[in-house]
N, C-alpha and C positions, 0 to 999 in steps of 0.2 A: 503493500499499499505507499509505501514512504516514496516509491520512484512517482509517484502520482501527486503527492503533498505539494502544495503551496507553501513556500514561506514569504512573510513580511520581508519587504526590503530595506524595514529597519529593525531586523530581527537582532541583529549586533548590539541594540541600544537595550542594555537590560532595565531600564525602566517600561518601555514598549514591549518587551518580551513577558514582562510581568502582568502587564494590564491587557494582554492579547485572548488569555480566557474569559474576561468581561466583555469583551469585542465579539467573541464568539457567541457568547449568551444572547447579547443584545441583536447580533446578526442573526439569528436563528427565530427570535421573536419579531422581528422586521419582517422575514420572511413569510412565517406565519399570518402575519399582517395583512403582506401582501397578497397571501392568498386568498383572504377574506375579501380584500379589496375587490379582485378580481372575480370572486363569484359573484358578487354583486354589482361588476361594471363600474364603479366609482373610481373614473378617469383621475379627477383631481386627486383623491386620496392615493392612487397608485404612483401618480406623478411627486406628491410630497414623500411618499414614503423611501420611492426609489431615490429622490435627491439626497435625503437624510443616507441613506445606506451609502451614495454616492462619496458625499463628505466624511464619514467615518472610517470608510476603505481607505479613502487617499491619506488621512491624519493616519491611521496603522500602517501605511505602507503596501496595501494591495491595489496597485494602479491595476491591475487586469481587473479587478472586481468593480473598481470605480467605475471603469469605461463600461462594464456592461450595465451596472446601475443605470449609470447615465444616458445609455442606449434607451434602457425600461423607460425612463423620465421623457424622452423625446418623443417615444412608440405613445405613451399616454398623452400626451401635449397635443400630437397630431392627431388623436382620435385612431389611433389604429383599430384592427378588431381584436377581440378578447382572446381570439385564439392566437395570434400573434404575439401578444402580451402573456399569454401562458407559456408560449415558448420560450420566449427570453427570461420567465420567471424559472422555467425548468433549466435554464442553463445558469442561472445565478444560483439557485438550490444544488448544482452537479458541483460549482466552482467553490460553494460555501462546505461541500462536504472536504473537496481537495484542502481547503484553507485547514478546518476543521484538522484534518490528519497531520497537516504540519504543525498546527499548534500541540499537538499529541506530541509530537515526536520531539518538539522542543522542551517540552514539559520533562517528558521522561530521559533526556539527555542532560538536563539541570539536576534532577534530583539525582543522576549518575554519577554526578562530579561531587 
């Protein structure tokens, strides 16, 4: 699994590394909220939540996640179909799983030292 893991670009910063589990929990919650917003077709809420993910992903050093969230935000603002939004959300979820794997590897390594 670790070969599929995505690591923060700021992983060498001990303060950031310590906060990554908090980011992961918040990301998981935001993805669940996005699912709810897509299920009811609330494009404004989708755009807002995607914007929030974009900002936090950039702050924590996950540029690819930030770009994907930016894409979802744009799709919502452009009133794309819910099928398209759902596809992008699935990509976000898959990337979040790879980020979670990277965070887990980082935690395991820090405990081993």
